[in-house]
N, C-alpha and C positions, 0 to 999 in steps of 0.2 A: 802081926797082931790083927785079929778080927774085931771090928767095932760095928755097932748098930747106930746109924745116923739118927739123931733126934731132930735135926733141922736140915734143910737143903744146904748142901755145900757145893759151890761152883766148881766144876770140873772134877768132882769126886762122886757125887750121887745125890739122891733124893731122900726125903724122910722115910725111915723104916727100911732102908737098904742095908744089907750086910756087906761091908767092904773090907778088903785087906789093905792095911796101911803099915808104914814103918812104925816101929815101937816109939821112937822119939816124937813123931808127928802126932800119934794118937795120945800119948801120955802128956806131952808138953803143950799141945795146942787144942786138939779136938775135945778131949774130955774136960780140961779146965774151963774152956770157953762155953761149955754146955752144948756143943754141937754133936757129941756122940757119947755112947756108953759102951763098956766092954761087952763083947758078945759071948757071955757065958752060956752053957747049955740051958740053964733055967731061963735066961733072958731070951734065947732063941725060941724056946717053947712058948713063952708068953707072947712074943711077937707073932708067932704063927697063929695063935688063937685070936689075937687082935686083928690080924689081916683077914682071917676067915670071917669075922664078924663085920668087917668094914667092906667086904667085897661088893655088897649091894649098893652101898653109898658111893663107892668108887665108880661103879658103872654109871650112876646118875651124873656124877661129876664129869665123866668123859663125854656123856651125851650133851651136857650143857656146854662144855668146852668146844665140842664140834659145831654146835649152833653158832657160837661166838666166832669160831674160825671161818664159817661161811660168810658171816657179816663182814669180817675183815677182808676176805678175798674179794668181796663185792665192792669194797671201797677203793677209790682211786686216791691214793695218798699224794697230795701235791702240797708242798710247803714253800712259801715265798720267803726270800731273804734278800737283803740289800747287797747289791754288787756295784762296783765302779763301772763307769762307761767304758765299753770296749773290752771288758774283762769278764771272765767267768769265775773269778775267785770271790768268795763270800767275805763280807765284813763279819767276822765271828765264825760260828759253825752251827750246824744242825746236829743235835744229839738225841739220845733216846727220850729225853724229857720233852722235846718238841713233838716227837712222834706220839708219845703218850697223851699229850695235850690234844693233838689232832684227833686221835681215836676217841678221847673223852668227849670232845665237842660233837662227834658223830655217834654218840650213844654206846660206845664200847669202852668199859673201864678196864684198863690193864696197867699194872704197876710198871714203872720204868725199868726195874731190875729184871723183868721178864722179857725185855726187848733188847736184841743185840743187832748192831749195825756192823756190817763187815768193814773193818778198818777203824772202828771206834767212833769217829765222828766225821761228819761230812763238811768239807771245806771248799767245794766247788759245785757249780751247776751240773745237773745231769740226773741219771737214774741210778739208784743204789739198792742193793739187796738188804733186807732186814728180816730177822726171824723173831716171831712172837711166840713165846712158850706159854700156853694156856693150861697145860697139864703135862705130866711127865711123858704121856704118850701122844699129846696133841701139840704139834708145832706147826705154825703157819709161816710160809714164806710170803713176804709182802715186798712190793717194789715201792720205794720212796722216790718221788720225783721232786727235785729242787728247781724251782723257777726263780728268776731274778726280778727284783724291783730296782730301778736305777736310783741310786742315792743322790740327794741334792746337796 
């Protein structure tokens, strides 16, 4: 079954993408949740017209996202967390929320849902890879360094 995505769906596609899904997934989850609509010929024609009109705005969004990407690349993301003496294991963990807060304090507003850390969350000191998706075509690789504070 072909559907047109109304909202971004993780691991499936972005808004206005036409994707092929299994009938049950489309009819029982995507359409009732308001995430997609059936891709009829009329809906496809309407989508093509909307995309044509939106092309100019889309280019401006890509340019803005590229500027933000350059700011993120220039940042050195260092997050401090408490650790036990003689250990590199953290009390708690560093998540996408912490990375989003760090970026916000440095003038870059990014929602936490657009940040992914390889392995989910960070639970030890070191350097980790994170991806920040600013636009469907602009994804920034950032290195998150976790440094320790000795807990008292």
